[in-house]
N, C-alpha and C positions, 0 to 999 in steps of 0.2 A: 811530918811525913804523911802520906795520903794513900788512898785507894782510888784507882782509875778504872773506868769501864766505858767502852765505846763500841759502836757498831755501824756497819754499812749494810744496807739491805736493798734488793731490787724493788721492794714494795714498802710502803709506809707501815711502820710497826711501832710498838712501845718497847721499853726495856724488859718488862715482864714477859712479853711475847718473844722477844729476841733471845733472851737468856734461858727461859723455861723454868722448870720446877725448882731449880736451885737458886733462883734469884734472891729469895729471902735470906739465904746464907750470906750472899754478898752484902745485903743491907745490914745484916747483923754486925758487920765489921765496923759500923758506926759506933758501937759501944766503946771502942778504943779510938777510932778516928772521928772524934765527936765535936770538932771545932767549926763545923759548918758543912754545908752540902750545896751542890748546884747542878743544874741540868741545862744543856744547850742543844739546840738543833740548828741546822743551817739548810735552808731551802729558798729558792727564788731570790738569790743574791743578798740574803739578809739572815743574820743569826738571831734566833729567839732565845731568850735567857731568863732563868729564874734561879735565885740563890738566896740562902739564908745563913747567918752565922750561928746556927744551932745544930745539934745532932740530928741526922736524918731520922733516926728511930724515935725522936721526941718531937718532931715537927708536925704541926697540925695540917700542913699543906703538902707534905711529901707525896702521899699516895695520889692525891688529886692532880698534882703537877706531872707525875709519871704518866697518868692516863691522858692528860691534856697534850703532852709533847709527843705526838705520834708523827714519825718522820722516817725518811729513807736513811738518815744518819743522825747520830746523837752522841753526846758525851755526858757522863755522870761522874761527879767527884765527891769523895768523902774526905774532909780535911782533918788532919791532926797537925796543928800549927807547930812550926819550928819554935823552939824555946826563945822567948823574947819577942815573937811576932804577935801583934795584937789580933784578937778574934773580932773582926769587924766584917761588915758586908763587902767593903772595898777590897779586903784581903781574901775574900772567898772566891774560889774558882767556880765555874770557868771564867776565862777572860775572852772578850769578843771584840772584833773590829770588822765592820761591814759583814761579809759572808764567812768570815774566819772565826773559829772558836778553838780554845786551847785549854788543856789541863796538864798539871805537872805533879810528879811525886819525887821528892828529894830536896836537896838544898844546894845552893851555890853561894860561896862566901868569898869576900864580903857580899852582902845582898845587892850592893850597887856597883859591883865591879864591871858590869857591862855598860853602865851609863855613858861613858865616853864614846862607845861604839854605836849607840842608838841614835837614829836620826831625830833631830830636835822636834820634828812634827809628831813623832810617836812618843818621845819622852814626855812631851807636854800633856799627853793623854793619861799619864800615870795617876791613878786615884789612891792607890794604897802604898804600903811600905814593904812589899815582899820581893824577894829575889824572883819568884815565879812570874809576877807581872812583868818585870824587867826582862826576863827570859823571853816572854812572849813578844814584847816590843822589839827586842833585838832580832827575833826571827822575822818580824814584819819588815824590819830594815833590810834584812838579807833577801826576803821575798821580792821587795822592790827592785833589788839589784839583779837577781838571777831567775826570777820566776818562782812559782810555788814550791815544786818538788826540789829543784836545785838550791833554792834559797834556804829551805829547811835543812837540807843536807849540809850546806856550807856553814850554817849557824851551829848545828850540832857538832861538826868537826872542830870548829874553832873552840867551843866551850870544852869539849872533851880534851883537847890538847893544850889549853892555855889557862883553864880555871880550876880552882879547888872546889870539889863537889862530892856529895855523898851519892847522889843519883840525879840524872837529868832525864829520867823516864818521862815521856810526855805523849799526849795524843793531840793531834791537830786536824781540823777538817775545814775544807772550803766546799764550794758547790760541786767541784769535780773530783776531789781526792780526799782520802782518809789515810793519815800516816800515824804510826805508833812506833816510838823509839824506846829501846831498852838499853840503857847505858848507865852502869852503876859501879861503885867500888864496894866489893864484898866486905871489906874490913870496916865499912862505915855504917853497918846495920845498927839501928838504934838499940840501946842496951835493953830496952823493954822487949825486943824481939830477937835477942841474941840466940835463942833456941829455935829460931825459924830461919835457917840459912837461905830459904827461897823467898825471903821477904820482898826483895826488889824484883823478883821474876815477873815477867809478863807472858801470858799465854793467849793463844787464839784458837777459835774453832770455826768451822765453816759448814754451811748447810744450804743447799739450793741457792747458791749465789750470795748468801748472807755471810758476813764476817763479823765475829764478835771478839773483842780483845779485852782482857781484864788483868788486874793485879791479883796476886796470890792471897791465900788465907782462907779459902773455902773450897768446896768440892769442884774441881775442874778435871775430873776423870775423862781421859780421851782427848784433852786439849793438847795442842802443840806449843812448845816453848819458843819464844823469840830469843835467840841467843844474845848474850850480853855483847854490846857493841854493834847491834843490828837494828834495822828499821824495816817495818812492814809497811809497804805502800799498796794501797787499794784504789783502783780506778772505780769511782762510784758509778760511772755511766756504763762501762763494759763489765764491771764486777771482776776484773782481773786483779790479781795480787802478786806481789814480788817481794822477796826478802833481800835486802841489800846491806852490805857492810858499811859501817861508818868509820872511815879512816881518821 
């Protein structure tokens, strides 16, 4: 299981600037979500990526990379590996393809259940052994068929209705759009966090055209919740946002 953080902004910014004074509280979640971290931005039709299979709070490069990755949109991931999944760089999020970058919290089982539905040109790109990477490759397949927003929606709907999962919470960004999905099974919260019924919740906040979305576990006073079964869609160019239901 993992912690997700992403933003879209009308001007280039860093995570520290976008989140503000409570950002260190989010980073402290790496004490439990300690199996890797990664950051990705997407500008000029290309995703820029840095990731390590170590805890963010123990990384020698974390602060440096946060300052280096200044962008109009970015994703940050703190990984707590699903039991049995190796802690390697190839299994560390984010995952990227061209201008698209993706992060996931939750698990889909079995990990390779989507393989028959993934276009061979994308399945051949798989470097790791996680359900999360295959989730991403499946969304790419759907994006090819339906376009970015409709493809992501189609992929989410299929997984929600046909796969066994704890959560398929995810964030995905391309040059034009930022999407954050909150879809989870409340009875699948990890035993370590059974006393945190909001473990899978995603919340967002807005300020002067900026939208920040994050997992729970830290001070998000005043933030709005993305309802379970919903997707927040943000137009990066117009800074418009819409909450849609995933059927």
